[in-house]
C-alpha positions in Angstrom: 36.2 17.9 15.1 38.3 21.0 16.2 39.9 22.6 13.4 43.5 23.4 14.2 44.4 27.1 15.8 46.6 29.0 13.0 49.1 31.7 14.0 50.6 34.1 11.6 53.8 36.2 12.6 52.8 38.7 10.1 54.4 41.9 9.0 51.4 43.9 7.1 54.0 46.0 5.1 55.5 42.4 3.6 53.9 41.0 0.3 54.7 38.1 1.0 52.9 38.5 4.4 50.2 39.7 3.0 49.6 37.4 0.3 50.2 34.3 3.1 47.4 35.8 5.1 45.2 35.9 2.0 45.8 32.0 1.4 44.8 31.5 4.9 41.5 33.4 4.7 40.5 32.1 1.2 40.8 28.9 2.9 38.1 29.9 5.8 41.1 30.2 8.4 41.2 33.1 10.6 44.7 33.0 12.0 45.5 34.8 15.1 47.8 37.4 13.8 50.6 38.3 16.0 52.3 41.9 14.6 55.9 40.1 15.8 57.7 43.7 15.0 55.7 45.6 17.4 55.5 42.9 19.9 59.1 41.3 20.0 59.1 37.1 20.7 61.4 36.1 23.6 64.1 33.7 23.2 61.7 31.0 24.2 59.3 32.2 21.8 61.6 32.1 18.8 63.1 28.7 20.0 59.6 26.8 19.9 59.2 28.2 16.4 62.3 26.8 15.3 61.6 23.4 16.7 58.5 23.4 14.8 59.9 24.6 11.4 62.4 22.1 11.9 65.1 25.3 11.2 68.5 25.9 12.4 68.7 29.6 14.2 70.8 30.5 11.1 67.8 29.5 8.4 65.4 32.2 10.4 67.6 35.0 9.5 66.7 38.0 6.9 70.3 38.0 5.6 69.5 41.2 3.4 68.8 43.5 6.4 71.4 46.1 7.3 71.3 45.0 10.6 72.3 41.5 9.6 75.2 42.8 7.7 76.1 45.3 10.7 75.8 43.1 13.7 76.2 39.5 12.7 78.0 38.8 9.4 81.2 40.1 10.1 81.3 38.5 13.8 81.5 34.9 14.4 78.3 34.6 17.0 77.0 31.4 19.0 73.3 30.5 18.4 72.4 32.3 21.8 74.0 35.6 20.7 72.3 35.4 17.4 68.6 34.8 19.0 69.5 37.8 21.6 70.0 39.8 18.7 66.4 38.7 16.8 64.7 39.4 20.2 66.0 42.8 20.1 65.7 43.4 16.3 63.0 41.4 15.3 63.4 42.6 11.5 65.9 39.9 11.8 63.6 37.3 11.9 62.2 35.8 8.4 58.6 36.4 7.7 55.7 35.2 7.7 55.8 32.4 9.6 52.3 30.3 10.0 52.2 27.8 13.0 49.5 25.3 13.6 49.9 22.8 16.7 53.1 21.3 16.3 53.9 22.2 12.9 54.5 25.6 11.3 55.9 26.9 7.6 57.7 29.7 6.4 56.0 31.5 4.0 58.2 32.1 1.6 56.8 31.1 -1.2 53.7 31.9 0.0 52.3 29.0 -0.7 54.3 26.8 1.7 51.5 27.6 4.2 49.2 24.9 2.1 51.1 22.2 3.4 49.6 22.9 7.3 46.0 23.5 5.5 46.1 20.1 3.5 
């Protein structure tokens, strides 16, 4: 039996992201780590993650970020507009996201990742 591959979209400066990674490691999982702030995702990659999370575009936005308040909140934008901004400003993407196969979870709280493991 092959174990599913895990990928974490990680920001090492984020405590929730670090805690989620630690939970994975404590469960014997060494995930592929994507530093998405350094290597921004494409629109198609974000869409694939949204489908796995079963989220709408707005569910994946960090609404506390200043870039959100400046570039999104005051305007009526389409999902495509928001996706384009997420590519340009990856800080807008909620974190951490853990993907395994056709499923994904948002590590907020970090314990959410346990639903992918068990």
